[in-house]
N, C-alpha and C positions, 0 to 999 in steps of 0.2 A: 573690547568696549572701552571707553572713556571712563578715568578716573571717575568721576561725575555720577557714574553711575552704579556705582559699586555702592554695597549695601551697607548699612550700618550694622556697629560693634553689637549691641543688645536684641539681637535676633534670636530666632529658632529656626530650623528648619523642619516641619512636619512631617513625618509621618517617613521617615525617613528610618531603614532599617538597615543595616551593614550584616553579611555574613562574618563572622568570626573566624580568624588566623589565627590557629595557637600557634606559629613560630616565635612568638614572644614570652609563652608562659614557660616558668622555670621547672626543668625538672629534678637538677640537683643541682644545688649553688654550692660554693665554696666557703669556708668560715673566712677568709679573707679576700672577697671578691671587692673590686674598685671599682667602681660607679662614678657618676658624672662628680667634679669636684666641688666644693661648694668653699669658698675662702673667705665669705662676709661675716662670718659667725664670732659674737663677742665672747669676750675670755673670762665670763663670770660663769663659775661653775656650784652646782649644789651638791657639796663633797659628802650630805650626810645619805642622800640618795643615790652618790657614784656616779649621777648620771648629771646634762646639762640641756637646757633649756636653750632654742636660738630664741634671741631678742634680736627683734629687724624695726627699720626706722619705719618710721606710719607711711612713709613712700613704697618700702617694703612691703607692705605688711598690706594696702591698699591691692597693691599689684597681685598680692599674693592671693587675694580674697574673692579675686575675677578670674583667676588663672588656674587655682587649685584648690583642691575640698581636702586638703589632708589640714589637720590641725595641729598636729605638732612634727617633730622631725628627730628618732635618736638619730643623739651621736656615739659613737665608739669612744670607749676608754679606755687607759693602757697607762696601769700605774699613775694613778691621778690627772696624770696630761690630756689634752686635746688632742685627736688628730686631725690633720686635715682630711681626713676623707670620711664617710661613714657607708656603713653596708646595710644594704635597703634588702630585708628579705620578704615583705610583704609583693612587690611587685606594683605596679601602676596598670590600672585598666586603660590609660587613653596609648599604652606602647603596644597595646592589643589593637585597638582602634584605629590609628593614626599610622603604623607600623614605623614607628620613629620615637625617638624619647628626645625631639627638643619640640617647643611649636612653631621656631622656624620654619621645619620642616612640614607645615601641614598646609596642604594645598588651596589655593582662596579659590572661593567661587564665585564670579558674578554672577549677578542679578541681568534679565531682560528688562526691557521697556515694559511688557504687559502687564497688567497690574490684573489678578485675578484673587476676587475675593479677600481683598485688601493684603493681599501678597504680590510679591513678583514670581516669574517663572525665571530658573536660574538654567544657563547655559549649561548643558551635557545633561544634565538630569531630568529624569518622567516629570510629567507635567503636573503629577499629583506632590510634589515635592515645594515647596515654596518659601520664600525668605518673610516672614512677618516683622513688619515695624513697628518698634514700639514706642511709643510717644504721648510723652506729658500734655495735659492740658495746655500750660501755656509755653509751650516749647515748641521749635519745629527743628527737625534736625536733617542736618544735610548728609547727603548720601557719600560723604567723602571716607568715612573710617572701614577698615576694611575688616570682613565675616570672617573668623577665625574658628568657631564653633560652630561646625558644619557639620555635625552626624552628631547623633544619640546614640546613649549605649547600647547596646544589641541585648536581647530580652536574653539569651542565654547568662548563664553565671558563670564564675570561673571556675575551670576543671580543679577539679580536690586529688590530689595522686593521695592515695593510702596505701600505708605501710603494713603487710601482712601481718608481723609482731607489734604493733605501734608501741607497746607500753614498753618495750626494750631499747626502743630509741631515745638516746640522751638527748634533748631539748638545748638549746644555746641558753648561757646565762641570763639574754634580756628577755627570756621567756616570749618571742615572738611566734605568732603563733604559723608556725611553719614547721615541717615532719622532711627529714632530708631521705632520701630512699635508694637504699641499695641499687643494685643492677638487675640484681635477682627478685625484685618486688614487682605484684600484679600491680595493673593499672585497670583503673574502672572502668564499666562499658563507656562514660560518657567521653572517653578519648580516643571515638571511633573514629570522628571526624577528621579531628588530630592526623592518624595516620591516613587516612585521605587523603588529606592536604599534602602532605610530607609522599606520599606515591603521586599525586596527581604532579606537582615539583618535577618529581625526577624524571615523569613522563615528559614533561614539558624541556626538563632542559636535555635530554634525547632526541627530540624532534627539533630542536633549537640547533643540536651539533650535527643533524641530519641536511639540516636546512642552510646552513654554512657551507657546508662541504658539497654541496650539488644545489643553488636556488634557484637552479631552472629544473628543477624536477618536481612537476605538477603535484604527484603522488604524494610528497614528503609536505606539503603545502595541506592539503587536504586533511590528513592527517592531524597534522597542527591545528586545523579547524574543526575538527571531530573531535578531539579530545577536549576542547572548551564544552562541547556540552556534557562531558561527564561531571560537572561539576552540579548540576542540577540534580545525578543522581542521590544527595544528601539532601536537599531543600525542604523545607516544611512549605506549608502552605502560608503561613505567615512570612518567609525569608524567599521565597519563588520567586515572587514579583523582581525584588530588587536583584537577586540573583544573575536573573534574565537579562535584566539592564544591564547589569556588568558585562555577563557574559557576550551581550550584543556590540559593546564597544567596543572589547577586546577582537571579537572576530571580524567587524568592520575593520581595524586597525591590522588586522594579520592580512586581510586581501589586498587593501591597500599598499602594504608593502609587496606581497607575492605580486602585483599587477606591475607594481616596478621591473622586476624582474622577468616577469612573462607578461607583457603586453596583452599579446595575441594569442592567450590561453582564452578558450572557449567557453571552458569548465568553471573558471576563474572569475571569466566575466560576469555567467551565467549566476554564481553563489554571490556578486558583489551587488545586480541588479535585485536581487532576493532580498537583503539584507537592507537596501536601501527602500524598499517599499515600507517599510517597517520607523523611516523616520522624514523620506520628502512627502510632499503632498501630490495630487494628482498632477497637475498641470506642469510641477518640474520635474515628477518621474516620466513624464509623457514627453518631454523634450529631451532628457536623460536618454529614453528608448530609441529616439528618432535620431540621436547622434551614434551610439549604438549599431543600430540596425544600418544606418549609411554606411557606419565603417566595415562592419563582418555581415553583407547582404547574403551571404551562400551557408551561413550558419544555423544547420535545423537545431542545434541546441538551442540558441538563442532565440529563434523564433516561437518555437514553441515555448518559451516562459514567457516571451511575450503575448502570446495567446493565451494564457493560462491569467496572466492579469488582466487585460483588457475583457475579456468573456467574464472575466466576477468581480469586477469593476462596477458599482450599482451608479456611479454617477455618469459615466461615458457609454454605458452602454445600450447598444440601440439595434435590434439583428439587422439593417440593412447594413452597416457600417458594419459591423463583423464577418456578414458576405463581402463586403467588401476589401476587408482584410486578408479572409482566408483567399481570395481572388487575387491578392498580390502577392502571397506567401507562397501558393500554389505556382502563381507566374513563376516567381523570384529562384524555386528550387528546381522547379521545370529544366533549369538550364544549366544546371551541373553535368559531370563526366556520367553518359548512360551505365548504369550496371547495377546489381541487387541492392546497394546500399540504397540509392537513388531512390530504386522503387521501392522501397520498403518506406524509406520517410515519405513518399509523399504518398502513399496509401494510408500511414495515420495521419498527417495533415486530414487528407478525404475523410477519413473516418470523424476524426472528430467532428469537422464540418457539420456530418451528415446525421451523428448525434446527438450536437445542437439543433438541426434542424427537428428531427424528433423529439425534444424535451417541448422545444416550442411550440409543438403542438403541428408545425406542417411535415409529418409523417412522409404524407405522398411526394412531398417534395424529395427527400431523402430515400425515400426509392429510386424513383426515378432516376436522382443523379448515379446509383448505383448499375439502374438498369443500361444506363447510358454510357457511362463508363466500362463495363463487363461487354456492351453490345459493341463499341468503337474497337476494344483490344481485343476481344478472342474471338470473332466475327467479320471481322474488315475482309472484304474483297478480297481474292488475291491478284484483281489485278490494279487493286485499291492502294494495293502494301508496301509499294517504292513512291507512291506520290508525298508531296510536303504533307506537315500537318493539318497545315492551312488551309488545303486542297483538299484533304480526306476531310474535315473540320466542315466543309461545305455540303460535298456529297453524304455525309451523313444526316446532314440537318433536313435532306428531303427521306432519308427514310424514317427519320421522327415526327415529322409531320405529316409522313404518309396514315398514322396511328395504326400500324402493324403490330400483333402479337408484340412481347420486346420478354428480352430474358426474366424470365419465373414467371410470366402468364400462360397460361394453358394453350397449348397450340403453337406457341413460340418455335420458330425455325431459325433467326437467324438474323442478322442482320446479309449475310453475304446470299444466304437458301432464299431470303425476302424482294430480292429485285424484280423477278415473274410477279410476283401478284401485288407489287406496291398500288395499281392503280385498277384494285378490281374490287376495292371497299371493304370496312371488316364492320367488325359484330361489335354495335356501343356497349359499352361498359357502366354508362353511367347509371349508380342505383338509384332507386327512392326510396327516401326516407323519411316516413311520415313521424314525428314526434307528437304529435295531438290528442295520443293517445296518454299523455304526462298531465294533459290541465288539470285534471284533479286534485294537484298538490297544491294547497293553497298557496305555502310562503313563495314568492316570485323567485327569492334565490335561490333556495333548492331545487324550484323549478327548474330552473337554468342551468344548476351543475348536472340534474340527470340530463336534460336536453343533449348536454353539449359533450356528458360520458357515451350516453346511446350514439349521439353522431360520431364520435370516436371510435368506438366498438365498430360500426358497421362499415363505416367510411375510412379507410386507411390506404388504400392503393390507388395511385393516380388512375383515373376515367383516361377511357379512351370511344373517341365517338367528333361525329360532326359538331364544328364550333357554334353550327348555329341553332343546336339542340339547347333546351332552357337547363341552365345549372344554375342552384343555386348559390352554392359557394367556389367563386372564380379561382379559389387554391385548388379546387378538387384538380383540374388539369391542368398538367404541366408543360409549358410552350418551352421550347427549344431555347428561347433569350432565355431560362429560368438557369439550365444548365450551362449553357455555352463557356463559360468565363471557368467550370470545374471540372474541364476533360483536358486529359494529357495523356500523353503515349507511356506505356511501359515495355519495353525491352526481354524481360526474364518471366520464362516459366512457373517458376515455384511463388513468385511474388505473385502472379496472375492467380495463383491457385489462394493462397494468400487473400485475396481481395475478395473472392468468394465465400471466403471463410469468415471475414467480417461483415458480407450481406446477411448472411445467416445467424450471426448475431442482433445484427439490427431486428432479424424477425423474430427473434426470439429465440436461437439454440445458442447453446454455449461453444465456443470456437473447437474448430478439430482441428486448430493447431496443433504441432507437437513442441512449444516451445514453452522455454523457462519462467518459472512461477517469480521469477528476478527481473524480471526483462519490463523496458519499460510502458510496455501495451498492455502488459496483465494488471502493474499495479498503478493505471493511471484513472487517478479518481473521477477526471471528468468525462470518461467512456465506458465505466463500469457502476450505471446505477441500478443496478438490480432492482435492489429495495421501492426505487420508484414507482412498480406496478406493485398497485394495491393488495393485488392476490397473495404475492408474493411477500409481501409485508405482513399480511395477516397471519400468514401460518410462520412466519416465523418468530411474533412473539407469541404463537399457541404454544405454550408448557407441553412437552413431550418427555421421555426419559428414555434416555440410552440410542439416540438417533445419530443417522451418518449421514445424512442428507442433508447436508451446508450447501444454502442455495450459489454459493459463490464457488466456482471450478476452477482456482485460480492455481491449475498443474497441469506436468506436461499431459496433452490428451494421445490415451492408446486405444486401438481398440479391444482391446482386452479389458478395459474399464468397462465397455457395455455389458460383460454379463457379471455385475455386480449384483447381490443377492438384495440387496437395498435395505436387510437389517445389520449385517456384519462385513460389509464391504462397499463403499458408495458407489453407484454404478455413473456413468457420462450422462443418460439420457433417461430418466425414471417416469413413472404411472404420473406422479407431482408436476413432470413439465407437460404432460398432455391437459392435464386439467388446469393449469395455468393457462395454455397457450388456446383453449376452450374458450378460456372465460375471456380472455384480452382483447381478442379481433376475430370477428367472425371468417373461417375458411383462411385463419393462420395456418393451422396445419398442413390444409392441403397446398398451401404457398411454396411453405418450406419443402413439402415433398417433390415437389414440382421443379424448385431447384436446383435437387438433389439429383433427380433423373437428369434434366438436362447438363450437369456437370457432369455425370459421368459419362454420356452419350459424348460430350466434347473432350475430354482426355481422358477417357477409358479408365479411372483409378479407381481401383477395387475401393479404397476407403470411403467414397460416397453410395456405392451400390451397398457396401454393408450398412452402412447407417441409413439408408434408403428401407432395407428392409429391416434393421433392428425399431423404428419408428413404426413400424408399418406392424411389429409385432405387439408392440404397444398399446398399437391401439385394438387389432384384432389378431389373436394366434393363428387363427383357424387360417385366415387369410394370409398371415406371411409366411406360412408353411407352402401354399397354393404355390405363392410368387415365387417363393426361391428356388422351388423342381422348375416352374417357368424359367428363371434367369442359368438355372444349370442346364436347360436344352440349350440356351442361347452360347453360354457361355462353359461347357464341360470342361474344359481344361483347368478353369479359375479356384486352384487348392484353395484361397482363401473364402471363397464362396459356399465350398462346399466345410469347410469350417464354421460357420454362420448356419448354415444351414440343419448341420449336426447340432450345434448349439441351442437353435430355436426348438429342434425336436425332443433333447433332451429336456426343456422343462414344460413340454408339452407332453409327451409320452414316455420320458423316461430312461434309464440308463440303456439297458440291454437293448432299443431301438437308435437309439444315439452312437451306443457301439457297433453297431452293425454298417451303421453310415461310414465310420471312420477306416474301418476294417476294409468294405469297399473299396473307398479310395486310397489306401493303399495299397490294395490289390493291381490297381490302374493303373497307378501312378508312372511306373515305368515307360509305359506306352506314352508320353505329353514328349511334345516336344522338351529342350533341356533349359528352354530360359523359362518353362511353366515348372517344371521339375522342381527349381530353388527356393521354392516353397513350401516342400513340404516339410521342412521344420516344424512346420506350425501345426500341423497333422499330429506329428510325431508326441511333441508337448502337449497338446488338448489332452489326447488319447489317455497320457501316461496320467496327467492329471484326473483324470474320469476314474480311472482305475483307484488310484489312491486314494481318492474320497470316498468311492466304494468299499474300500479295503483292500483291495486287492493289490499288496506293497509287489510281492511275486511278481504279479504280472503286469506291473509299473515299471517294477525292471526290467523283466525281458523287453518292453518297449524302448526303454531308453540304452540300452544294451544296442538291439537292433537299428534305432537311426544311427549308431557311428558306422554302421555298414551298408544302412537304407536297404537292409534286407527285410524279409517277412518274419514275423516275432513268432520266434521258436517256441512252442507248449513244452519243451525241454526246461530243469532249473537252469540257471546260470550259473556256470561253472567259474573259479576265482579266477583262472587262466581268461576269460572273456570279459569279465570283471576288471581285470587288471590293465588291459587292452584298449577297455569303453573308457577308464580313468585319461590313462595317457591322450586318450583321441582327442576327450573333451582338454585336456591341460596343452597340446598342441596346435587345434583350431580356435582355443581361446586367446594364445600367444600372436597369433594370425591377423586374429578379427582386431584385437586392442591395437595393434601397429595402424591398422586401416581405420579407424573411429578416432582414434586418437588425431588422424593426421587433418580433420576435420570435427570437433566433439560437439559442435553447436548445432551442425544441421541434420535435422533425423531424414533419412536416408534408405534405401533396403539395404544396403550393408551395416548399417548400425543395429537396425530392425532385427536382422537375421542373426549378428550377432550377440545382440539382447537375450536370443531364442536360443543360443547353444547355451549362453552362460546359466541361464535358466534350468535347462534341463541339465546339463553339469550337477548345481547346486544340488537339484530334486535328486538325481542319483546318490550326491552326497547323503543327504538326508536321509535316503531310504537305506542305507548301509550300514551307518554313522552316527545318525541321528541331527536333529535342531541344529544342536550348539555346533558341529563340525561342520553344515551348511551355510550358519552365519559365519563363521570363521573365515569361508571359500569365500565368500562376497566381501568379506573385509578388505582380503588381500587383495583382489581385485578391484576394490575400490580405492584402495589406497595408490595403485598403479596408474589412474587415470589424473588430468589435468583437475586439479580443483574448483569448486565454479559452477563446469561446466553441466550444459543440458543432459550429456552422455551420463556423468557421476551420479544427476538427480534422477537420470531413468533408473540405476542401477540400484540405489536408497529405493526408487519406488517399488523395484519388483521383489528388492529383498523384504520389504514392508507384506507385499502382498503373499508371499512364500510362507512368512511367519505367522500371516492371520489368517492361512488357509491350515497351517498344522496345527494352530491353536484351536481351532473351531472342529478338528479330525478328532486331537488329542482327551483320553478321559479326563484328565486335570488341567485346570486353564493356571499358568503362570504369568501374570502382569508383567513382572518384573522383565522376563526374556522380551517382551515385546515391547517396554518400556525404555531399554537402552537400544534396543536398535533403531526408536524413533526419535530421542532427543540426538542420538550422534547425526540424525536424517538431519532434522533442525537446527543443530546447530551450523548446519552446512546453508540450508533452504528455510527459514524461517519463516518464508510468506507460503510454503505448498500447502493450501487446505486440505490435501491429501492426507499428509502429514498431521495436520492440525488437527481435522476430526477425529483419526485414529487415537490420536493422542490423549483427546477427550474420551472417547467411548473406551478407552480401556482403563483409565483413573476412575472414571464414572463407574464400571463392574468392582471396583475395590470401598468403593463409596468414602474416596480421600480427592476432596477437593481443593485443599490447600495446593496441594505439589502442581495441579492445574493454571489455581489464579499464580504461583510463586513465578508457574515458568510465562508467565504471559507476560507479569510484570515486566520480570525481566527483560524479555525478549522486546516487551514496548519501548523502556528505555535504552536499548541499544538498537535497537530498527522498528521506529513508528511506523505504521502502514495500516491503511482502510481495512486489511484484510483481516488482521491481528486487531484490532479493536474491534471490530463484528464476530470474529470467532469468539473474541471474550466474552460476548455479551450473549452471543447463540448458544455457546458451552452451558452454561447459566442457566437459559430455559429450556434446555433439549437435553443435557447429559446431566443433568443434577436431580435429585430426589425433591427440594424444595427451592427455586428458585431464590435469591439473593436481591430485593428490588435496591438496597441501597447501593451493593456492589455494581451492579449496572448500571444505574445513575450516575456514579462515580465515573466507572471508564466513559460513558457516554460525554462528561463534561469535561475530562480529561483532553479526551479525542476531538472534540469539535474545538478546545482554548486552541489548537495543536497543530498536527499535523493533517487530522481529518476537519477542517476550516471550511473546506472546497469538495468534499464528500457527499455527493447526492444521498448515499443511500445512510451514511449514519446521521445525518437532519430527518430525513424521513421518520427514520427509527427515533429519535431522539422525541421529536411532537406524537408519534404514536403512543412511546412508551408514555409517556405522560396523560396524556387523551386517556389513556387505559387506565392510568391510576388517580382518576378524575381529578387532576390539577390540570384544570381548565387554563388559567391563567398564565401557570409554566408554558405549557403548551403553546399558549399565543404568543408570549414574551420570543420562545425559542422560533415562532413560527416567524417574526417579523426577522430575528438576527438571520434565518436562512434564506429569504428573499432578497436581502442585501448581499450574502455572500453568494448567491445563483439567481443572479436578476433573469435568467433564461427560461427558469425550469417551470413551464405551465404545472406541470399537477401539485406545485406547491402551492402556488397561488391558488389551486383548486380545495384544499384541504379546509380555507376557511370558507365556502361556502357550503361543506357540509359536517366533515368533521368537527370543525370549532365553529359550526353554525349561532349557536345559546353565546356566545363569547362575544361577536361581533356585531355592533351595530350596523343601522342600512347607510349610515353617512359613511361605514368604514368601509362596507362592501363597494359601496359604489365609488371608493377611493380607489380600490386594491382592481378593478374594471379599468381605471382611468390609467393607472397603473401598467395595468398589462397593455395598453392600448399604447400608451408612450413608447411603451418597452419595444412594440411592438410583434407582440405575442400572437397566435391565433386563435379569433374568437371564432365561433362557428355558426351562431345561434345568440341573437340579437335578444338582450334579456326587457328589452319592452314590446 
């Protein structure tokens, strides 16, 4: 900027607070330390005081009055002679502020042209920090003088160093207020920030060294960037904003330098664009994004970040433009080389699209998109399989327009099996919805809300029928042109099963996938908006004590997790899930069961059959037992199905009936073909657990020993030699399994499932023969041998936690420390795993020690901030404490929404509803406006104003909100007029 725009000297910088650095504070100063030389002192000496006072000229005095607040300078004397230096033992506070000892080194801040509230913005600083002109009535000041005093003093006082035995210290003859500290002295607690600063500088030096040695290593640059965030750990509420500004500027500079060495790094580019969101306006940022995506059109990481930005931009968001953007993204990424990674990326973008449609009110279109993509890829007629994508698309349009039942619909046969019936006509599925029963509600806006909600409950599936029939809402019928551009080809069977899992998630069932809790999909706040459902939200905020039913299930799913008792161990599908599904949409459970049935028919994958049985068990235990018997007549050699049948009977009729089923299964499995016998480890495992829980430890040991030889269970006690052979068997087979599983530790397949079962059986045998501590050591040794941070490691921790919880439930005395140690180790590696979090809170809740959980959560939120951690911290206050602390909950919500939870649908809904229940309607209204600004596509958030917040909204405000919903193109099914 030109000199004529420089700020005047007599100015003040408002609200400038600087985080103090203590590197300039003295720790121990020698008696003859040299400081800057001042050679212009006069020779007049006051002999009676044996000290002198400097006399300076008027010019120097005037300069001194402006630059320094020091009134006097003590000069050192030696035998009455004036020395040419002096010792300053007091210390200059400006040295710590400016990190320099001369004013010439102080940076010069220049003002911008923009005048705000009688002050100017400053280049490179916050908009809250201004330069204020001081102008006399008769004087006009030219802006030619540089501005030097640009920072105010920090709020904190200078650190005082205390001596253990200060009375024994010898003060210097000049009686200056300074106490020298020997190396052995203690330092007050106020110096903890000083040590943090030293540690930070040390880590920075280490990172800098690594970067200089290998500047093309992305991990080193990212480590250096993450290190900057640790400065926020010691920030107070008063200093946090200024420190965040400094950290932002430092990180931006680091990323720019990193991109000089690695201009094609997608991860660095993503971080760079994330940082630019805080400094560039919307227009400039969109232009920058266009440039980046033009240069890297195939980057999934950059497309994902761009979709995050565009979806959450309240200015530019419109549903139609976002659909075009998703179309462009899918079309671009589908051209990548075919393979599992490409398919997974496309499914993720597709799921994001469908979630946005669902949350915008177009759930029929979201369902139809999934139905179309599944039919197109899983049920394509064999004769069409070798045709081009566009030829198949034209043929598929004929099937879609025929209105035949589609995947998930009752009596659906699939595209390949529907060619012969496409011209026979279909039964109409257009519902008859009557909202006249709500005419007696006097308030127009509340009546509109009730009608809109009722329509959403009744009509959520795409209708099928003649286009000539009378359809009140045209969006109920999804035409082929509505979904054409979102279809693509999948090539991998595993990714096709992943697609079905996401379809079930849209329909209200937690994902069936066995994926890590740290995966991008699991932690994506745009996809996981469970608390948007008002029924889940209501139960979330209803305090209970020692619950294990956390609504988020961000952990690898296994069939064994279905068998949780819901009191001391969480289940993957509970009775509460049934209630929520019944209240959310009519016939939702029936649709889920139909999806599972058709998926099992297509893939013959046992998992779908087991979930189908368990959901039926939650609906009607007796009906589920009959259904299991019927399935076993069709699939008599399916051992996992026999195990599920035994578990259902165990819950209905008890141990004896269940034991007979297991024994019958073991008696006949050797007659099965070998491909079916490989699942027998599940039978031995659960029979051993059944006997263990029933108190028959010796029987359980016999079963685990019999498994090593796949023999019948001997009624005689196990001999020491048999036990030794069994342990050698487990040791050798575990080694083989680890070698196999380590080759692909992030994919859950049959070999991993078998290996985990063998390890559990071996650990249970160790527990029954040598105790729980020995079993924990057994597991820990195995965990130390696998690759860190993998799905395999997380599943091993998960099975260990299960073993410890089962043991403590059976034991007569409860030792919280045992489970605590296991969970803390697991959470250090997997802090987002909600099963670990839930059991950790439950365990500490039993001891009535709240601070340990709070301390753990705060520590991990500082290092691993996430939606799941913040949500758990609030949930554990409500459901695992004797008395919830409202202040703690409000503080957690505020911190989360200002940082990592800015785009979390669940956290915004939770914050608004929490203030409503606290009778803070105005606070809730303020949060409401902030929420729809960050989440402009979310219809259910807008609906809160017409129901829960109706009392604090005027009719004019509600009319404006309806106009805004129409402007954003959100779905409005029922007209207010």
